Structure formats: structure tokens, C-alpha cells
C-alpha positions as CSV (number, residue, x, y, z in Angstrom):
1,M,-20.6,-7.2,23.7
2,T,-24.0,-7.9,22.1
3,A,-25.7,-5.7,19.6
4,D,-28.2,-4.7,22.4
5,T,-25.5,-3.3,24.7
6,S,-23.7,-1.4,21.9
7,T,-27.0,0.2,21.0
8,R,-28.0,0.9,24.6
9,Y,-24.8,2.6,25.8
10,R,-23.3,5.6,24.1
11,E,-19.9,6.9,25.0
12,F,-19.1,10.6,24.6
13,K,-15.4,11.2,23.9
14,M,-13.3,14.3,24.7
15,P,-13.5,16.4,21.5
16,D,-10.9,18.7,20.1
17,V,-12.5,22.0,21.0
18,G,-9.8,24.0,19.4
19,E,-7.4,23.5,16.5
20,G,-5.0,20.6,17.1
21,L,-5.4,20.5,20.9
22,T,-4.4,17.1,22.3
23,E,-5.8,17.3,25.9
24,A,-8.1,19.1,28.2
25,E,-8.7,19.2,32.0
26,I,-12.1,18.5,33.4
27,L,-13.0,21.5,35.6
28,K,-16.5,20.6,36.7
29,W,-19.2,18.0,36.1
30,Y,-22.7,19.3,35.9
31,V,-24.3,15.9,36.0
32,Q,-23.9,12.7,38.1
33,P,-24.7,9.0,37.4
34,G,-28.4,8.5,37.3
35,D,-29.2,12.0,36.0
36,V,-31.5,12.3,33.0
37,V,-29.8,14.2,30.1
38,T,-31.1,15.5,26.8
39,D,-29.4,16.2,23.5
40,G,-27.5,19.5,23.7
41,Q,-27.4,19.7,27.5
42,V,-24.1,20.9,29.0
43,V,-22.6,18.1,31.0
44,C,-19.2,19.4,32.0
45,E,-16.7,22.2,31.6
46,V,-13.2,21.6,30.5
47,E,-10.1,23.8,30.3
48,T,-7.8,23.5,27.3
49,A,-4.6,25.3,26.7
50,K,-6.6,28.2,25.2
51,A,-9.9,28.6,27.1
52,A,-12.6,27.1,29.3
53,V,-15.3,25.4,27.2
54,E,-18.6,23.8,28.1
55,L,-19.4,20.5,26.4
56,P,-22.9,19.5,25.4
57,I,-23.9,15.8,25.3
58,P,-25.2,14.7,21.9
59,Y,-27.6,12.0,23.3
60,D,-30.8,11.6,25.3
61,G,-30.7,9.2,28.2
62,V,-29.5,8.5,31.7
63,V,-25.9,9.1,32.8
64,H,-24.4,5.7,33.4
65,E,-20.8,6.5,34.3
66,L,-18.4,9.5,34.6
67,R,-15.0,8.1,33.5
68,F,-12.9,10.8,35.1
69,A,-12.9,13.0,38.2
70,E,-12.8,16.8,38.2
71,G,-9.2,18.0,37.9
72,T,-8.2,15.2,35.6
73,T,-6.4,15.9,32.3
74,V,-7.8,13.7,29.6
75,D,-6.5,13.1,26.1
76,V,-8.6,14.0,23.1
77,G,-10.5,11.0,22.0
78,E,-10.8,9.4,25.4
79,S,-14.3,8.4,26.6
80,I,-15.3,10.7,29.4
81,I,-19.0,9.8,30.0
82,T,-21.3,6.9,29.2
83,V,-25.0,7.4,28.6
84,D,-27.7,4.8,28.8
85,V,-29.9,5.8,25.9
86,A,-32.5,3.1,26.6
87,P,-32.9,3.0,30.4
88,G,-35.2,0.3,31.7
89,S,-35.0,-1.9,28.6
90,G,-33.1,-5.1,28.3
91,G,-31.8,-4.2,24.9
92,A,-32.9,-3.3,21.4
93,E,-36.3,-4.5,20.1
94,P,-35.0,-6.7,17.3
95,V,-33.2,-9.0,19.7
96,A,-35.1,-11.8,21.3
97,P,-35.4,-11.7,25.1
98,P,-32.7,-13.8,26.9
99,A,-33.4,-16.9,28.9
100,P,-35.0,-16.1,32.3
101,E,-32.2,-17.8,34.3
102,A,-29.1,-15.7,34.9
103,P,-25.7,-17.1,35.5
104,A,-25.0,-17.3,39.3
105,P,-21.6,-15.6,39.2
106,A,-23.1,-12.4,37.7
107,S,-25.3,-11.8,40.8
108,D,-22.5,-11.5,43.3
109,G,-20.5,-9.0,41.2
110,G,-17.4,-11.3,41.4
111,S,-16.0,-13.4,38.6
112,G,-19.1,-12.8,36.5
113,A,-18.4,-9.1,36.4
114,S,-14.8,-9.7,35.4
115,S,-15.8,-12.1,32.6
116,S,-18.4,-9.6,31.4
117,S,-15.9,-6.8,31.4
118,S,-13.4,-8.8,29.4
119,S,-16.1,-9.8,27.0
120,S,-17.0,-6.2,26.3
121,S,-13.4,-5.4,25.7
122,G,-13.0,-8.1,23.2
123,S,-16.1,-7.1,21.4
124,G,-15.0,-3.5,21.4
125,S,-11.8,-4.3,19.6
126,G,-13.6,-6.1,16.9
127,S,-16.5,-3.7,16.3
128,G,-14.8,-0.3,17.0
129,S,-15.7,2.4,19.4
130,A,-19.3,2.3,20.7
131,G,-19.5,6.1,20.7
132,T,-18.3,6.4,17.1
133,G,-20.1,3.4,15.7
134,T,-23.5,4.1,17.2
135,A,-23.4,7.8,16.3
136,A,-23.0,6.7,12.7
137,S,-25.7,4.1,12.9
138,A,-28.2,6.5,14.4
139,G,-27.6,9.0,11.7
140,R,-26.7,11.7,14.2
141,T,-24.1,14.3,13.0
142,P,-21.5,15.2,15.6
143,V,-21.8,18.9,16.6
144,L,-18.4,19.5,18.1
145,V,-15.1,20.1,16.4
146,G,-13.0,17.0,16.5
147,Y,-15.7,14.7,17.7
148,G,-15.5,11.2,16.4
149,V,-11.7,10.8,16.5
150,A,-10.4,8.0,14.3
151,E,-10.8,4.7,16.0
152,A,-7.2,3.7,15.5
153,S,-6.1,6.8,17.4
154,T,-7.8,5.8,20.7
155,K,-7.8,2.8,22.9
156,R,-11.0,1.2,23.9
157,R,-11.3,1.0,27.7
158,A,-13.0,-2.0,29.2
159,R,-16.3,-1.3,30.8
160,R,-16.2,-1.3,34.6
161,G,-18.9,-3.1,36.4
162,P,-21.5,-5.6,35.1
163,A,-23.4,-3.2,32.9
164,A,-22.3,-4.9,29.7
165,S,-23.9,-8.2,30.7
166,V,-27.4,-6.7,31.2
167,P,-28.8,-8.0,27.9
168,E,-27.7,-11.5,28.8
169,Q,-29.6,-11.6,32.0
170,G,-33.3,-12.1,32.8
171,A,-35.7,-9.3,33.5
172,A,-35.3,-9.7,37.3
173,A,-31.5,-9.7,37.1
174,A,-31.6,-6.7,34.8
175,A,-33.6,-4.7,37.4
176,V,-31.1,-5.7,40.1
177,Q,-28.3,-4.7,37.8
178,A,-29.9,-1.3,37.1
179,E,-30.2,-0.6,40.8
180,M,-26.6,-1.4,41.4
181,N,-25.6,1.0,38.6
182,G,-27.5,3.9,40.3
183,Y,-30.4,4.4,37.9
184,A,-33.0,2.1,39.2
185,T,-35.6,4.8,39.3
186,A,-35.0,5.8,35.6
187,P,-37.4,3.2,34.1
188,A,-40.2,4.9,35.9
189,V,-39.4,8.1,34.0
190,P,-39.0,7.1,30.4
191,V,-36.8,9.5,28.3
192,Q,-39.0,11.5,26.1
193,E,-38.1,12.2,22.5
194,P,-36.8,15.8,22.3
195,A,-39.3,18.3,20.9
196,R,-38.4,19.4,17.4
197,T,-39.7,22.9,18.2
198,R,-37.2,23.4,21.0
199,P,-35.9,27.0,20.9
200,L,-32.5,27.3,19.3
201,A,-29.7,28.5,21.6
202,K,-26.1,27.6,22.2
203,P,-25.3,25.6,25.4
204,P,-23.7,28.5,27.3
205,V,-26.9,30.6,26.5
206,R,-29.1,27.7,27.8
207,K,-27.1,27.6,31.0
208,L,-27.4,31.3,31.4
209,A,-31.1,31.1,31.0
210,K,-31.3,28.3,33.5
211,D,-29.3,30.3,36.0
212,L,-31.6,33.3,35.6
213,G,-34.7,31.2,35.7
214,V,-35.8,32.2,32.1
215,D,-37.9,29.9,29.9
216,L,-36.3,30.0,26.5
217,A,-39.7,29.2,24.9
218,T,-40.9,32.7,26.0
219,I,-38.0,34.6,24.3
220,T,-38.1,36.1,20.9
221,P,-34.8,35.4,19.3
222,T,-32.8,38.1,17.5
223,G,-29.8,36.1,16.4
224,P,-29.2,34.7,12.9
225,D,-31.5,31.9,11.8
226,G,-33.7,32.4,14.9
227,V,-30.9,31.6,17.5
228,I,-31.4,33.0,21.0
229,T,-28.4,35.1,22.1
230,R,-27.1,36.2,25.6
231,E,-28.6,39.6,25.0
232,D,-32.0,38.1,24.4
233,V,-31.8,36.3,27.8
234,H,-30.6,39.4,29.6
235,A,-33.4,41.4,28.0
236,A,-36.0,38.9,29.2
237,T,-34.8,39.6,32.8
238,A,-34.9,43.4,32.5
239,P,-38.5,43.9,33.8
240,A,-37.7,41.8,36.9
241,E,-34.8,43.6,38.4
242,P,-34.4,41.4,41.4
243,V,-33.6,38.4,39.2
244,Q,-30.4,36.8,40.5
245,A,-27.5,37.3,38.2
246,P,-25.5,34.3,37.1
247,A,-23.0,33.4,39.8
248,P,-19.4,33.1,38.8
249,V,-18.4,29.6,37.8
250,P,-16.2,28.2,40.6
251,A,-14.1,26.4,38.1
252,T,-12.9,29.7,36.6
253,A,-12.5,31.5,39.8
254,P,-9.0,32.7,40.8
255,V,-6.9,29.7,41.8
256,A,-5.5,30.4,45.2
257,P,-1.8,29.5,45.6
258,P,-1.2,26.4,47.6
259,V,-0.9,27.0,51.3
260,P,2.7,26.1,52.2
261,A,3.1,23.6,55.0
262,A,4.6,24.9,58.2
263,G,8.3,25.2,57.8
264,A,8.2,24.6,54.0
265,R,11.0,26.3,52.1
266,E,9.4,26.0,48.6
267,T,6.2,25.2,46.9
268,R,5.8,23.4,43.5
269,I,2.9,24.3,41.2
270,P,2.1,22.1,38.2
271,V,2.4,24.0,34.9
272,K,-0.7,23.3,32.8
273,G,-3.6,24.8,30.9
274,V,-3.2,28.5,29.9
275,R,0.0,29.0,31.8
276,K,1.7,26.1,30.0
277,A,0.4,27.2,26.5
278,T,1.5,30.8,27.2
279,A,5.0,29.8,28.3
280,A,5.5,27.7,25.2
281,A,4.2,30.4,22.9
282,M,6.4,33.1,24.4
283,V,9.5,31.0,24.3
284,G,8.8,30.1,20.7
285,S,8.1,33.8,19.7
286,A,11.1,35.2,21.6
287,F,13.6,32.8,20.0
288,T,12.0,32.8,16.5
289,A,11.2,36.5,15.7
290,P,14.0,39.1,16.2
291,H,12.2,41.6,18.5
292,V,12.8,45.3,18.3
293,T,11.1,47.7,20.8
294,E,10.8,51.4,20.4
295,F,9.4,53.9,22.9
296,V,7.7,57.3,22.8
297,T,6.3,59.5,25.6
298,V,3.3,61.5,24.6
299,D,1.0,64.2,26.1
300,V,-2.5,62.6,26.0
301,T,-4.4,65.5,27.8
302,R,-6.6,66.1,24.8
303,T,-7.3,62.4,24.4
304,M,-8.5,62.3,28.0
305,K,-10.8,65.3,27.4
306,L,-12.2,63.6,24.4
307,V,-12.9,60.5,26.5
308,E,-15.0,62.6,28.9
309,E,-16.9,64.2,26.0
310,L,-17.6,60.8,24.4
311,K,-19.0,59.5,27.7
312,A,-21.7,62.2,27.5
313,D,-22.4,61.6,23.8
314,R,-25.7,60.0,23.1
315,E,-24.2,58.0,20.2
316,M,-22.0,56.2,22.7
317,A,-24.7,55.5,25.2
318,G,-24.6,52.0,26.5
319,V,-21.0,51.3,25.7
320,R,-17.9,51.8,27.8
321,V,-15.6,54.6,26.8
322,N,-12.1,54.7,28.1
323,P,-8.6,55.7,26.9
324,L,-7.9,52.2,25.6
325,L,-10.7,52.7,23.1
326,L,-9.1,55.7,21.5
327,I,-5.6,54.1,21.7
328,A,-7.1,51.1,19.8
329,K,-8.6,53.4,17.2
330,A,-5.3,55.3,16.8
331,L,-3.5,52.0,16.2
332,L,-6.1,51.0,13.5
333,V,-5.6,54.4,11.8
334,A,-1.8,54.0,11.9
335,I,-2.2,50.5,10.3
336,R,-4.4,52.0,7.6
337,R,-1.7,54.5,6.8
338,H,1.0,51.8,6.9
339,P,-0.7,48.5,5.9
340,E,2.6,46.6,5.5
341,V,3.0,46.6,9.3
342,N,0.0,44.3,9.5
343,A,1.7,41.2,8.2
344,T,3.2,37.8,9.2
345,W,6.4,35.9,8.3
346,D,5.8,32.6,6.5
347,E,9.0,30.7,7.2
348,A,8.0,27.6,5.2
349,R,7.4,29.6,1.9
350,Q,9.8,32.4,2.7
351,E,7.1,35.0,2.1
352,I,5.8,38.1,3.9
353,V,2.0,37.8,4.1
354,V,0.3,41.2,4.3
355,K,-3.1,41.0,5.9
356,H,-5.9,43.3,4.5
357,Y,-7.9,42.9,7.7
358,V,-7.1,43.6,11.3
359,N,-8.0,41.2,14.0
360,L,-7.1,43.4,17.0
361,G,-5.9,41.4,20.0
362,I,-6.3,42.7,23.5
363,A,-4.2,41.1,26.2
364,A,-6.3,40.4,29.2
365,A,-5.2,39.2,32.7
366,T,-7.7,36.7,33.9
367,P,-7.9,34.3,36.9
368,R,-6.8,31.5,34.6
369,G,-3.7,33.4,33.2
370,L,-3.0,35.7,30.3
371,L,-5.5,35.5,27.4
372,V,-5.3,37.4,24.1
373,P,-8.8,37.3,22.4
374,N,-9.1,39.5,19.4
375,I,-11.8,41.7,17.8
376,K,-12.5,40.3,14.4
377,D,-12.3,42.8,11.5
378,A,-11.7,45.7,13.8
379,H,-10.7,47.9,10.9
380,D,-14.3,47.9,9.6
381,K,-15.9,49.0,12.9
382,T,-17.1,52.4,13.8
383,L,-16.1,53.9,17.1
384,P,-19.3,52.8,18.9
385,Q,-19.0,49.3,17.4
386,L,-15.4,49.1,18.4
387,A,-16.3,50.2,22.0
388,A,-19.1,47.6,22.2
389,A,-16.7,44.8,20.9
390,L,-14.0,45.9,23.3
391,G,-16.3,45.9,26.3
392,D,-17.7,42.4,25.4
393,L,-14.2,41.0,24.9
394,V,-13.0,42.2,28.3
395,S,-16.1,41.1,30.2
396,T,-16.1,37.7,28.6
397,A,-12.4,37.2,29.4
398,R,-12.9,38.1,33.0
399,E,-15.8,35.7,33.3
400,G,-13.5,33.0,31.9
401,R,-15.8,32.4,28.9
402,T,-13.4,33.3,26.1
403,T,-13.7,30.7,23.4
404,P,-10.7,29.2,21.4
405,V,-12.1,30.8,18.2
406,A,-11.9,34.3,19.9
407,M,-8.1,33.8,20.4
408,Q,-7.3,32.6,16.9
409,G,-6.3,34.6,13.9
410,G,-5.0,37.8,15.6
411,T,-2.8,40.1,13.5
412,V,-1.7,42.8,16.0
413,T,-2.1,43.2,19.8
414,I,-2.4,45.8,22.5
415,T,-1.4,45.2,26.0
416,N,-2.3,47.7,28.7
417,V,0.2,47.4,31.4
418,G,-0.7,50.9,32.7
419,V,-3.7,49.5,34.6
420,F,-1.1,48.0,37.0
421,G,0.6,51.4,37.5
422,V,3.6,50.4,35.2
423,D,5.1,53.1,33.0
424,T,5.8,50.7,30.0
425,G,7.4,47.4,29.1
426,T,9.0,45.5,26.2
427,P,6.2,43.1,25.2
428,I,6.8,39.8,23.3
429,L,5.0,39.2,20.1
430,N,2.1,36.8,19.9
431,P,3.2,33.9,17.6
432,G,2.2,34.7,14.0
433,E,1.8,38.5,14.6
434,S,4.1,41.3,13.5
435,A,3.6,43.9,16.2
436,I,2.4,44.5,19.7
437,L,1.7,47.9,21.4
438,A,2.2,48.3,25.2
439,V,0.4,51.2,26.9
440,G,1.8,52.6,30.1
441,A,0.1,54.3,33.0
442,I,-1.4,57.7,32.3
443,K,-0.1,60.1,34.9
444,L,-0.2,63.8,35.6
445,Q,3.4,65.1,35.0
446,P,5.1,68.4,34.4
447,W,5.3,69.0,30.6
448,V,6.3,71.8,28.4
449,H,3.1,73.0,26.7
450,K,3.1,76.1,24.5
451,G,6.4,77.2,25.9
452,K,5.4,76.8,29.6
453,V,5.8,74.0,32.1
454,K,2.3,72.7,33.0
455,A,0.8,69.7,34.6
456,R,-0.3,67.4,31.7
457,Q,-1.6,63.9,31.3
458,V,1.3,61.9,30.0
459,T,1.9,58.2,29.0
460,T,4.6,56.1,27.4
461,L,4.0,53.8,24.5
462,A,6.2,50.8,23.5
463,L,5.9,49.1,20.1
464,S,7.6,45.7,19.7
465,F,7.8,44.4,16.1
466,D,9.3,41.6,14.1
467,H,12.5,43.0,12.5
468,R,12.4,40.4,9.7
469,L,9.5,42.2,8.0
470,I,9.4,45.6,9.8
471,D,12.4,47.8,9.7
472,G,13.2,50.6,12.0
473,E,11.8,53.3,9.7
474,L,8.4,51.6,9.3
475,G,8.1,50.8,13.0
476,S,9.0,54.4,13.9
477,K,6.4,55.8,11.5
478,V,3.7,53.6,13.0
479,L,4.6,54.5,16.6
480,A,4.9,58.2,15.7
481,D,1.4,58.2,14.1
482,I,-0.2,56.6,17.1
483,A,1.5,59.2,19.3
484,A,0.4,62.1,17.0
485,I,-3.2,61.0,17.1
486,L,-3.3,60.7,20.9
487,E,-1.7,64.1,21.2
488,Q,-4.2,65.6,18.7
489,P,-7.3,63.4,18.5
490,K,-8.8,65.4,15.7
491,R,-6.4,63.5,13.4
492,L,-8.8,60.6,13.9
493,I,-11.1,62.5,11.5
494,T,-8.5,63.8,9.1
495,W,-6.4,60.6,8.8
496,A,-9.1,57.9,9.1
């Protein structure tokens, strides 16, 4: 491969979008060969074992090749897309133009293409990855976690097609070659240098603005350092009510079970993505931490009345108020009263690590499987702030837009099985956490209240905890405190 070609073609590799992830599945391509792309433009959506993530391309140019089809699982470090950063040129300026006559075999796409491909492979092994090397030479800093995997950890794939031989052909042959590669019209539209005053926004926000037809240049940013947020985009569409809302992404829509063939007695479904990660985590947790589960049935009639009152409170306007909000607050108060329950077991150092912060996980059933994003520093949030964070967490999970970061660092978790009409359960701890609270269905039941049997709103709570660091007394005190608060919500004021 000549210096021209290595400069002209940039390869974007599958980055590690989480911590230590080794592979990801390509859910959807947003570009095709021949499309013009700009630095920061989202080109595809991938699904890791933790979440669905949109990947922005760090180059300007024309898409030359998509290396993998949708639905393919790709290892981290594998090249997934090639971009021609100098469409219409025969190579870099410092290199002298090649001789006008082109080798005959190259024009028929036969043996010439094969020799060109092998040549590029040999060059790649000597000079390293094109994607890594050219990014360094251009002075561009990778913007994705894990981008630029060590060259020794990935295998260079030989270029398919005769693109690698373009700098060695004449101008006429290069034009024919460009037409064969699907970007013959690109030279007529030279790639412009990206404007340095382009509004700052994350790729998902840019896509949202594109879906809503909003020009980012017209939005006044409210985020830190002048970054445009999702709220800014939605606010820009408020005056025009008929603006079409962003359509659900097909890639994260519920995956319909395979339709069995006529007479089939069984169906096999590949285990991958979130389902695979969840299974591994649950097996590891169940057979590592000794689980103990305790139950309590509690009258939550007063809590339900408080929920109705808060819905009418002006301080809570614009946020969703439901029983889960008060249950979460009750758990946070119980943790404040018994901080040693918010801990983790460090097997390597044989230590109990008590956390002085609470990242409150909320188990969410999504079309992609069970996700447990968490509210960072939930212990510091007021009730309105907690309600807003809880609403955003749930809506983001249902849209399939939960990020890997949102699911990292949880300390305790709540799982609301009551929404499915279930009384309670024995939940399994999330790895690295010490406790998980299951909330059952709230039902109108006969209950002895002030010496008389009355119809009251009743639910059952189940607290599972790691018996290595939480004994029965501590676990019972925490569960009893949660129940007491839900039975008498005024304790939120006196105990908080």
C-alpha cells in the first residue's frame, strides 16, 4: 500500500463502548457506501452486553465500504467501516502523479485486483493499522472509549476490491475505479472542512434534532460548556405542536419470537446481548453471594394518599409521582439510618467496603431484556429531583437508549414486580451490590386497622441481601424501617 492510499482511506474500528467489553452486534447502519459523512455524524447503532449505543465517525469523507452486515457480532478492534477522506483525488499532494498508462489486469477486476489486495495486506502488516496510524498522523484525538486498540491485538483484513491500487493508476483509470466503488459522483461534491463554530451536541442529540427537523444552530444551549441537551431540542419544538416526535428505533423494538415452522416441536433462540450478560451476572451472583431474603406485608394506604396529594402539589409539577417514588425515598432513608447496609464484599482484599453514596438501581424490563440503570448520588436528591431522575431513567430504558455508564456503579437496587400483578419474589443481587428490594402489587385487602377489619391498600416487600456482610438483624432493621415509613409517611420528615 502506498503512502497515498494509507492517507486517503481511514478505517473506523469497533470501539469498547463500555468497560472491558469484547464484542458488539451491529443493529443498524445509518449510512451506505457513497454517502458523505462528517466528523461526529452517527453512522451505526450497536448493541453490547449492556446497552444499545450509537457510534459517531471521527472523519470527514465518503463512505467507501461497510465491512459487516446488520445483525453481525463484531469483536472490539475490528474495522467496521472504511471512509475515503479524499474523494476524487488520486492521492496525497506530496506524491508525484503516477504514469498515465495503467496495468491491463487492473481494468478487468481479475488478477490485478487480487494482486492489489495482497499488496495492501502486506503493506498493512508492516506499517500497522491504517485507522490507528492515520489518526495519529493527523493529530486527531479519538473520542470514544477504547478506540485505537493496540495494533497487536487486531488482525489487519485485506482490502476487498481494487480500491488500494487507485494511486498507482492514471487519472482515467482512477475515475473508472471510483465509479466501480460506488462514489463516482463524490468528486463533484468536494467534502468541506467542518465549521469550527458548529453547535456542540452529543451524537444522540444531533440525531434527535434531525428527526424533529430542528436546526441546532438556532438553539440556545443550556448544558455545561455550551452543550445542547435533549431538553433544549424538545424546548425548540414546543411552539410547533404538530412537529413529528422521533419514531422508535426499529433496532430496539421488541424482538418478536421466531415463528415456528409447521409441525416444529421446538425453537432455538441464540443467547446474546443483554440476555447473555444478564444470565452470566445472575449465575455468578447466585453462586458467589449467600442470599438471604426476608418479607414483610405492610399497609400502604397513607402512602397512596400522599401520592395523590403530591400529584396536585405545585412543587412536583412536571414530574411523575407514583408509589415507586416514595418507596425509593423510604429505602434511601433506611440506608441513611443503617449505612453499613450500603456496602460491597471485596473478595480479593477480604474487606467490606461501605459506600458513603447511594447509586440507586431500578430494574427495568425493556424490549431488549432486563436492564438495571441507576440514579447517581440518589441520597443527595430532593423528592422532586428524585422524581425527575426516576422518570428520565425509566423513559430512557424503555426507548432502548440506556448507556453503559448509566448501568455501572450501582450500590442497591429496587425491582418492582408488582406492575405485573405479582405479590412478591426472591430477587437475586446485582453483582457487586449488597441488597435488592422487591416491591409487590398494591392491592385492596381486608386489614385490621384501629381494631376493625377494613379494606386497606396492602403490599408485600422482599429484601434480599448478601449474608457475608449483612446479618439477619441488620437486614431486618432495614426492611422494618422501609415498612414503617410506607405505613406512616410522615416519618420521611422525622427520619430523613
